[in-house]
C-alpha positions in Angstrom: -57.5 -15.0 10.0 -56.1 -14.4 13.5 -55.4 -18.1 14.0 -53.5 -18.3 10.7 -51.2 -15.5 11.8 -50.7 -17.2 15.2 -49.7 -20.5 13.4 -47.3 -18.6 11.1 -45.8 -16.8 14.1 -45.2 -20.2 15.9 -43.6 -21.7 12.8 -41.3 -18.8 12.4 -40.4 -18.4 16.1 -39.9 -22.1 16.8 -36.2 -23.0 17.0 -34.8 -25.1 14.2 -34.5 -28.5 15.8 -33.0 -31.7 14.4 -35.6 -34.4 14.1 -34.8 -38.0 14.1 -35.0 -40.4 11.2 -35.9 -43.8 12.6 -37.1 -45.0 9.1 -33.6 -44.9 7.5 -32.3 -48.4 8.5 -35.4 -50.1 7.1 -35.3 -47.9 4.0 -31.6 -48.9 3.4 -32.6 -52.5 3.8 -35.4 -52.1 1.3 -33.5 -50.0 -1.2 -30.5 -52.4 -1.2 -32.6 -55.5 -0.8 -30.8 -56.5 2.4 -31.9 -59.4 4.5 -32.3 -57.2 7.6 -31.8 -53.5 8.3 -28.3 -52.4 9.2 -27.4 -51.1 12.7 -27.6 -47.4 13.3 -23.9 -47.5 14.0 -23.1 -47.6 10.3 -23.6 -43.9 10.5 -23.9 -43.1 14.3 -21.6 -43.3 17.2 -24.2 -45.5 19.0 -27.3 -47.4 18.2 -29.3 -44.8 20.0 -28.4 -42.2 17.3 -29.7 -38.8 18.0 -28.7 -35.2 17.3 -25.0 -34.7 16.4 -24.1 -38.4 16.5 -23.4 -39.1 12.8 -19.7 -39.5 13.3 -18.9 -42.5 11.0 -17.4 -41.9 7.6 -20.2 -43.7 5.7 -22.9 -41.5 7.4 -20.9 -38.3 6.7 -20.5 -39.4 3.1 -24.3 -39.9 2.7 -24.9 -36.4 4.1 -22.3 -35.0 1.7 -24.4 -36.5 -1.1 -27.6 -34.8 -0.1 -29.1 -36.9 2.7 -31.6 -35.0 4.8 -33.7 -36.0 7.8 -37.0 -37.8 7.1 -36.5 -37.8 3.4 -36.2 -41.3 2.0 -35.8 -39.9 -1.5 -32.6 -38.1 -0.4 -31.4 -41.4 1.2 -32.1 -43.3 -2.1 -30.1 -40.6 -4.0 -27.2 -40.7 -1.5 -27.1 -44.5 -1.8 -27.2 -44.3 -5.6 -24.3 -41.9 -5.4 -22.4 -44.3 -3.2 -23.0 -47.1 -5.7 -22.3 -45.0 -8.8 -19.1 -43.5 -7.3 -18.1 -47.0 -5.9 -17.4 -45.2 -2.6 -15.3 -47.1 -0.1 -15.4 -45.4 3.3 -12.7 -47.6 4.9 -10.5 -48.1 1.9 -10.5 -51.9 2.1 -11.4 -52.5 -1.6 -15.0 -53.3 -0.9 -17.4 -50.6 -1.8 -19.8 -49.3 0.9 -22.8 -50.8 -0.9 -21.2 -54.2 -1.4 -20.1 -54.2 2.3 -23.7 -53.5 3.3 -25.0 -56.3 1.0 -22.4 -58.7 2.6 -23.6 -57.7 6.1 -20.5 -55.8 6.8 -20.0 -52.3 8.3 -18.9 -50.0 5.4 -16.7 -48.2 7.9 -14.6 -51.3 8.7 -13.5 -52.1 12.2 -11.2 -49.2 12.6 -12.5 -46.0 14.2 -9.4 -44.0 13.1 -10.7 -42.7 9.8 -9.6 -39.2 8.7 -12.9 -37.6 7.8 -13.3 -33.9 7.0 -17.0 -33.8 6.3 -19.3 -31.7 8.6 -21.1 -33.5 11.4 -24.8 -33.8 10.6 -27.3 -33.1 13.4 -30.0 -35.8 12.7 -30.2 -39.5 13.1 -31.9 -42.7 14.0 -33.6 -41.7 17.2 -35.0 -38.6 18.8 -32.7 -38.9 21.8 -30.5 -36.2 23.1 -27.3 -36.5 25.0 -29.3 -37.8 28.0 -30.7 -40.7 26.0 -34.3 -39.6 26.6 -36.7 -38.7 23.9 -37.3 -34.9 23.8 -40.8 -34.0 24.8 -40.7 -31.2 22.2 -40.5 -33.9 19.4 -43.6 -35.5 20.7 -45.8 -32.6 21.8 -45.1 -30.0 19.1 -46.6 -32.0 16.2 -49.6 -32.9 18.3 -50.3 -29.3 19.1 -49.9 -28.2 15.5 -52.2 -30.9 14.3 -54.9 -29.9 16.9 -54.6 -26.2 15.9 -55.0 -27.1 12.2 -58.0 -29.2 13.1 -59.5 -26.3 15.1 -59.0 -23.9 12.2 -60.7 -26.2 9.7 -63.5 -26.8 12.1 -64.1 -23.1 12.8 -64.0 -22.3 9.1 -66.7 -24.7 8.4 -68.5 -25.2 5.0 
C-alpha cells in the first residue's frame, strides 16, 4: 500500500509537461488518404516541432476544434471539423483538407495571417528550445513502468 501512495504522490507532484505527438503527420496522411505525411510545418514554426511551436493558423485551428496531444481520435475529430466547416486557413478559396490532398500547405505561402487562437504547447517532437530531446520525456515513463512492474511482482498471486 505504501508504494501505491508513493506512485500517487509522484503523479500529483510531477509538473504538467507538454508531451510531443510524433504520430500526427502519419495519422493525417492515413485519415486523409494522402500519398505521404505532411511536413510538421503545416502546424509548427519548424519541422522540429516541440513545445510552444504550433504557430501556424491550421495548427491553431485544429487545437480550437479539440486536438490534444497523443490523441489520434481528437485529431480525426479536428480534421472532420475542418472538412465539415470547409475551413480555409489562408483564405485562398481552397479548403485546408483539399489543400492537404493536393500536397499544398493549408496556411499558404504567407506568414502574415492574423490569428487570435491560443498557442498550444505540444507538437511533432519532444524537443525544447535547444532542439534536444528532454531527458524527462524519456526517463519518467521508464521509471513509472519499472515501479508498476515492481508493485505487481511484490503483490504476487
